[in-house]
NUMAR-953811 format. One line per field, with one value per residue (C-alpha): residue number from 0; residue in three letters; x, y, z. Coordinates in nm, 4 decimals, always signed. Layout:
N
nr = (NUM; ...)
rest = (ALA; ...)
xx = (X; ...)
yy = (Y; ...)
zz = (Z; ...)
This chain:
156
nr = (0; 1; 2; 3; 4; 5; 6; 7; 8; 9; 10; 11; 12; 13; 14; 15; 16; 17; 18; 19; 20; 21; 22; 23; 24; 25; 26; 27; 28; 29; 30; 31; 32; 33; 34; 35; 36; 37; 38; 39; 40; 41; 42; 43; 44; 45; 46; 47; 48; 49; 50; 51; 52; 53; 54; 55; 56; 57; 58; 59; 60; 61; 62; 63; 64; 65; 66; 67; 68; 69; 70; 71; 72; 73; 74; 75; 76; 77; 78; 79; 80; 81; 82; 83; 84; 85; 86; 87; 88; 89; 90; 91; 92; 93; 94; 95; 96; 97; 98; 99; 100; 101; 102; 103; 104; 105; 106; 107; 108; 109; 110; 111; 112; 113; 114; 115; 116; 117; 118; 119; 120; 121; 122; 123; 124; 125; 126; 127; 128; 129; 130; 131; 132; 133; 134; 135; 136; 137; 138; 139; 140; 141; 142; 143; 144; 145; 146; 147; 148; 149; 150; 151; 152; 153; 154; 155)
rest = (MET; ILE; ASN; LEU; ILE; GLY; THR; TYR; GLU; CYS; LYS; ILE; ASP; ALA; LYS; GLY; ARG; LEU; LEU; LEU; PRO; SER; ALA; LEU; LYS; LYS; GLN; LEU; LEU; PRO; MET; LEU; GLU; LYS; GLY; PHE; VAL; LEU; LYS; ARG; SER; VAL; PHE; GLN; GLU; CYS; LEU; GLU; LEU; TYR; PRO; MET; SER; GLU; TRP; GLU; VAL; LEU; MET; LYS; ARG; VAL; ASN; LYS; LEU; ASN; ARG; PHE; LYS; LYS; LYS; ASN; ASN; ASP; PHE; ILE; ARG; ARG; PHE; THR; ALA; GLY; VAL; LYS; MET; ILE; GLU; VAL; ASP; GLY; ASN; GLY; ARG; LEU; LEU; VAL; PRO; LYS; ASP; LEU; TYR; ALA; PHE; ALA; GLY; LEU; GLN; LYS; GLU; LEU; VAL; LEU; SER; SER; ALA; ILE; ASN; ILE; VAL; GLU; ILE; TRP; ASP; LYS; SER; LYS; TYR; GLU; SER; ALA; ILE; GLU; ASP; ALA; THR; ASP; ASP; PHE; ALA; GLU; LEU; ALA; GLU; GLU; VAL; MET; GLY; ASP; LEU; ASP; GLU; GLN; SER; GLU; LEU; SER)
xx = (-0.0101; +0.1147; +0.1514; +0.2057; +0.2938; +0.2687; +0.0902; +0.2409; +0.1615; +0.2375; +0.0714; -0.1187; -0.0761; -0.3171; -0.2737; -0.3803; -0.0233; +0.1280; +0.4482; +0.4620; +0.6601; +0.9982; +0.9306; +0.5860; +0.7263; +1.0062; +0.7491; +0.5734; +0.8632; +0.7914; +0.4656; +0.5247; +0.5795; +0.2032; +0.0486; -0.2286; -0.6013; -0.7608; -1.1067; -1.3702; -1.4119; -1.7463; -1.7391; -1.5499; -1.4866; -1.1357; -0.9736; -0.7963; -0.5037; -0.4846; -0.1389; -0.2571; -0.2021; -0.4480; -0.6960; -0.7045; -0.7555; -1.0694; -1.2062; -1.1767; -1.4201; -1.6530; -1.6554; -1.8274; -2.1326; -2.4619; -2.5156; -2.8741; -2.9594; -3.0054; -2.8654; -2.5459; -2.5724; -2.5957; -2.3170; -2.0957; -2.1796; -2.1557; -1.8499; -1.6755; -1.7781; -1.4855; -1.2424; -0.9325; -0.6088; -0.2574; +0.0714; +0.3834; +0.5754; +0.9542; +0.9570; +0.7189; +0.4235; +0.0483; -0.2023; -0.5402; -0.8377; -1.0441; -1.3743; -1.2199; -0.9849; -1.3729; -1.5038; -1.2568; -1.2394; -0.8750; -0.7321; -0.3368; -0.2790; -0.3031; -0.2809; -0.1683; -0.2429; -0.1909; -0.4625; -0.2840; -0.2775; -0.4215; -0.3505; -0.5966; -0.5580; -0.7362; -0.7867; -0.5600; -0.8609; -1.1116; -0.8770; -0.7972; -1.1839; -1.2148; -0.9828; -1.1003; -1.4428; -1.3459; -1.1435; -1.4330; -1.5385; -1.2192; -1.2076; -1.5479; -1.4593; -1.1409; -1.2844; -1.6285; -1.3626; -1.0945; -1.2003; -1.2926; -0.9652; -0.8162; -0.4558; -0.3331; -0.5261; -0.3703; -0.0075; -0.1022)
yy = (+0.0095; +0.3216; +0.6215; +0.9582; +1.2242; +1.6198; +1.9159; +2.0903; +2.4407; +2.4806; +2.6741; +2.5497; +2.7597; +2.8553; +2.5682; +2.3156; +2.2218; +2.1830; +2.1266; +1.8574; +1.9703; +1.7719; +1.6047; +1.4718; +1.3743; +1.1924; +1.0026; +0.8872; +0.7788; +0.4437; +0.4941; +0.7162; +0.4589; +0.2876; +0.6479; +0.7723; +0.8696; +1.1487; +1.2161; +1.3973; +1.3786; +1.2406; +1.4726; +1.7839; +1.9958; +1.8561; +1.6628; +1.3154; +1.1935; +0.7899; +0.5953; +0.3282; +0.0417; +0.1962; +0.2743; -0.1010; -0.2173; +0.0151; -0.0984; -0.4221; -0.3313; -0.1696; -0.4152; -0.6567; -0.4499; -0.6005; -0.4187; -0.4934; -0.3226; +0.0612; +0.2126; +0.0443; +0.1354; +0.5000; +0.4902; +0.3384; +0.6261; +0.9226; +0.8100; +0.7263; +1.0704; +1.2537; +1.0107; +1.0335; +0.8650; +1.0852; +1.0892; +1.2805; +1.4445; +1.4445; +1.7974; +1.6347; +1.7960; +1.6879; +1.8094; +1.8702; +1.8047; +2.1304; +1.9591; +1.8761; +2.1597; +2.3558; +2.1013; +2.1805; +2.5685; +2.5514; +2.8990; +2.9700; +2.8592; +2.5319; +2.2666; +1.9170; +1.7341; +1.3580; +1.1689; +0.8259; +0.6350; +0.9356; +1.2929; +1.5551; +1.8754; +2.1682; +2.5635; +2.6864; +2.9276; +2.6718; +2.4188; +2.6534; +2.7258; +2.3393; +2.3158; +2.6040; +2.4776; +2.1434; +2.2810; +2.3659; +1.9714; +1.8044; +1.6556; +1.5538; +1.3810; +1.2343; +1.0499; +0.9395; +0.8125; +0.6901; +0.6270; +0.2926; +0.1529; -0.0643; -0.0150; -0.3328; -0.5562; -0.3546; -0.4590; -0.8188)
zz = (-0.0237; -0.1048; +0.1993; +0.0206; +0.2641; +0.2547; +0.1421; -0.1440; -0.2992; -0.6891; -0.9927; -1.2824; -1.6095; -1.8291; -2.0800; -1.7347; -1.6772; -1.3060; -1.2513; -0.9526; -0.6383; -0.6343; -0.2818; -0.4122; -0.7408; -0.5657; -0.3873; -0.7009; -0.8614; -0.8790; -1.0159; -1.2582; -1.5366; -1.4968; -1.5143; -1.3300; -1.3135; -1.2388; -1.1281; -0.9739; -0.6287; -0.4506; -0.1311; -0.2234; -0.5082; -0.5762; -0.7948; -0.6981; -0.8707; -0.8216; -0.9028; -1.1445; -0.8716; -0.6732; -0.9029; -0.9859; -0.6606; -0.6428; -0.9574; -0.8430; -0.5595; -0.8075; -1.0415; -0.7547; -0.7810; -0.9177; -1.2377; -1.2236; -0.9538; -1.0869; -0.7608; -0.8654; -1.2214; -1.1101; -0.8722; -1.1439; -1.3804; -1.1398; -0.9800; -1.3226; -1.4989; -1.5975; -1.5394; -1.7431; -1.7488; -1.7062; -1.7316; -1.6286; -1.9011; -1.9030; -1.7263; -1.4323; -1.5586; -1.5205; -1.7902; -1.6176; -1.8934; -1.8819; -1.7974; -1.4499; -1.4389; -1.4514; -1.2047; -0.9206; -1.0149; -0.9939; -1.0146; -1.0533; -0.7070; -0.6254; -0.2938; -0.3905; -0.0546; +0.0458; +0.1562; +0.2166; -0.1285; -0.3427; -0.3802; -0.3878; -0.6069; -0.4657; -0.6044; -0.2907; -0.1709; -0.1509; +0.0056; +0.2786; +0.3355; +0.3584; +0.6324; +0.8136; +0.8028; +0.9362; +1.2118; +1.4476; +1.4822; +1.3897; +1.7390; +1.7619; +1.3962; +1.4906; +1.8051; +1.6094; +1.3116; +1.5157; +1.8823; +1.8495; +1.7323; +1.9616; +1.9719; +2.1701; +1.8932; +1.5768; +1.7152; +1.7593)
């Protein structure tokens, strides 16, 4: 499993190209050859960059859904809307397609935020707002999400 670390600021040009920060590029180096998948986030107004190996794991789960159930078909259609295969060019740049660029409302200043095994691509002002909004209830959220984990059972 991939464990990416860090939050990085960078710029995107008018053509939708962003230069990966060197510290992030170094972490992604083993994955550059297989490429990436770029998609809309389900919950936020940002993009998600999946290393191909992580995308394949996720697609195995999605492929188990029964397609004779309307909800499953609707989910698959919406989940994969706008999905694009992406490669990093020789200069360490990614090209963000215009439809995804528009979805995330990207301006010149971006934040690339690692989210364990993927990278979220945010417009800087939207990222700062999302972090600010989450600050108030983060302690409660952390307890709800992580509070039931028993560290001793995890170590065994």
